[in-house]
N, C-alpha and C positions, 0 to 999 in steps of 0.2 A: 096300835099293829104299822100304821103308817111309819111312825117315828122308828122302829125295830126294821122296818123292811128299810127306810132309808139309809139307818147305822150300816147295816149288812150291806147294801149295793155299794156303799162308799167303802167298804172295808174291800170288799170284790173288786174295786175300781184299783183300789192301790196294789192290790195282789196281781192283778194281772201286767202291772209293770215289771213282775217279777218271773214271769211264765218265759219258757224258750224264746220265743217270737222275740222278746225285747233285745235278746243280743243280737237280731239283725238288723243292719242299716238299710236304708232304701234309696233306690236309684232317684235320684232327684235332677242332677247338674248334668245337662247333655256335654257329650265331649266333643271338643273340634275335630274335625275332619283329620287332621296331623296324627291323631294319637290312635287312629285306625290301627288295629293290629299289634300296638308296644303292648295293651292288658292282657291280649290273647295268651301273652308268656306269663302273666302272672294270675290267670284267673283261679279264683279259688272254689272249693267246692259248693254248689249250689245250697245244699242243705245245711251248710256251717254259715253264710253269712251272703253279702253281697258288697261291690264297692259302691260308695254313694257318692263320691267327688274325689276329683283330681286335681293338683297344682303341677303343672310344668313350668320350670325357669324359662327367662329368657334364652333365645338361640346362643351358643356360646357359651351360656354359663354351666358349668358341670358341678352343680350340687350332690350331695350322696343322696341316693333312694331311700327314703324313708316311708313306711307304713303306720298310721296311724290306726290301731283298732279300739273302737267302743267299747267299754267294759262295764260291765254287771257284778260287781265284788259279790264272792261267796254264794253264788248259784252255780251249783255242779254243772248242770247241762249248757249252760253259758260258757263257763272257762273251759270246758271240754270241745265246743265249739271254736272257741279262740285257739286252743290248743293244736286244733285240726288245721284251722288256716294257718298258723304258725308253720306248723310242718308241711303243709303245700308249698308255703312260701320261699321257705330253708330248700327246700328239694329242686324249687326253679332256679334259684339264684343262690348260694349259701348264706346265710346271715352272719353280720360282723358283730352284733350285739343285740339284746334286747333291754331295754328299759322299763322300770316298771314303776308304778305308785307303791306308798305304803314301805318304802326302803330308803334306804342311803348309803351311796358310795356301793364300790364292787362288794358282791354277795358271793360267800363260799356255796358250790354247789355240787360238790365231792359227795355229798350225804345223800341227794338226791338220786344221782346216779346209780347208788347202792340198792337205792328202792325198788327197780324195775327187776331185780333178780328175784329168783322164786328162792323161797316162799315169800317173799317180800311184796311180791306184785298183789296181794290179797290186800297188804297195809295201803299198798300205793292209790289203790281203789278205794278204800275206804277213806282215806283222805281227801281223795278227789271230790267222792260224794257229799262228804262233810261239807264241802266249801273251804276247807283247810289249806289246800293247795292252790296257787294261783294258776293261771293258763300258761303263763311264762315257765313256771315250776314244774307244772305236769310234763309239759312239751321237753323240759329237759331230763325230766326222770324217766320218762317214754323212751325217750331215744339215744339216753346216755350222752346228751349231747355236750360239747366243749364250747356254744356260746357263751359268753360272757354275760353276767345277769347284773344289770346295771340300776339303782335306785335312784330316783331322780328328784327325792324329797330333801330339801335342807337339812343338814345333819341335827342341828339345834333342835328343831323343831319335830324332826324325827324323835329324840332322844325324849323330849317331853311327852310326848303322844306314848312311848314306852314306859314310861313312868305311870301315866295314866290308867293306861290298860292293866298294869301290875297292880296298880291300886283298885281295878275294878273288879280283878280276878280274885283279890284277897276279901273283898267283901261280896263275893259271889254267894256261898252259903247264907249267909245272915240276909242277903237279896232275896234268896229263894225261899227262905223261910217265910218273911213278909210276905212274897206274893203268893205263896200257898194259903196263907190265912187269909188274906183278901180273896183268894178265889173260894174258899169255902164259905166267906160271908155272902160274896155275888152268888154261888149257886142256891144257898137257903134263900136269898131273896128271890131268885129266878123261881125256885120250885113253889114261892108263896104266891108271888104276883103275875109271873106269865102264864099267857093262855096255852092251850096245847098245841097249837099253831106256833106260837115263839117259839116254844121248847124245841119243838120239830126243826124250826129253822137254824137255830144253834145246835143243835146235835148233828145237823147237816154241815154247818160251817166247821165243827170240829172233826168231823169225818175227812171233810177236804183237808184241812189242816194236815191231818194224820195220814195222807194220801190212801184214806181207805176207800173214796170214792173219786172218779174222774173229773178234769175241772168241766168236760163237756155236760157232764150229768150234773155237778152241781151248780153251774150256771144256768142250766136249763130248768132246774127246781125253782131257784130265785124268781127267775120268769114267771114260771107258772104261779108261783105264791103270790107275785105281785100283781099279776091278773086278775086273782082272787079277791085281792084287798083293792081292786080299782084303781091299781097304779098303774099309769100310763106308762111301758116301759119305753117308748120312743123318745121322753124324756131324759135318758139316762143315754146318751149317744154311745159312750165308752161300752156299756154293756151289749147295748143294742149290737155293736158292730162286732164285739167280740164272739158273741152267740152264733151270730151269721158268718162269720168270718172261721171260726171253728165247724161249722158244719160244710161250708163249701170245701175246707182244706181237704175234706174225703175224697172229693172228687176228681184233684189235681194231682196228675201223674209229674211227679216232682222229677224223675230221670229225662222224661220226654222236655218238660219246661226247661230245666237244666242245659239239656240241648240246643234248644232253640234260642236261650238267652246267649249260649254261645256263639250262634250263628250271625248275632246282631252285630251291626257295627258300634264299636263304643266310643 
């Protein structure tokens, strides 16, 4: 039982890195007084992310203004948050280019602009939810933006990755069949050897993965089962902090907090 809970706790820790909060930056570097007011012009929505660091060139050096956004690939909510940030920045000062990972050179975006027109909007939304579209692509499609989209990967390495992806896609059906067979064997062993409590835990994990129960309920259940098994929850700081943070999040007035943050000197 302890081993099972330890494994599930580890899985839970990994999953937390892919939750919406993972797309948020954290303000850790104090800004010099000379920057006060400068970034008020570039404030981003508080529910999409925050500025965590700022670099200013020496006086007299006129470097281009660059925004670097931490990404979490293939996560729909994070990509939408980043798209919201890009939209906010573009409204403050029109962007001259968007540079993205996972691509090389100038990218054709005309097909993206056509997705935002009805009835293609449903398709755009589905692509975003599945994680198929990146934040930059989503931004261009929603706004029919003419901002150039440029891939930063080396062309040769990018081509090699495309070939590998094609090979993976070609073997997808065979892999899916093998995984299905393995799952049947695992399920059979689980029914034979796992206790009712173990089975309940794995059922909870499957329901969470299928988004049939909320993250809050799932982690609270994990903690409850850990307590029954005599496992000290405090030993797992990430799980403890997540449950506590998720509970406290309900009491936060995000609109009020956003206004208070804007009133602070940056």
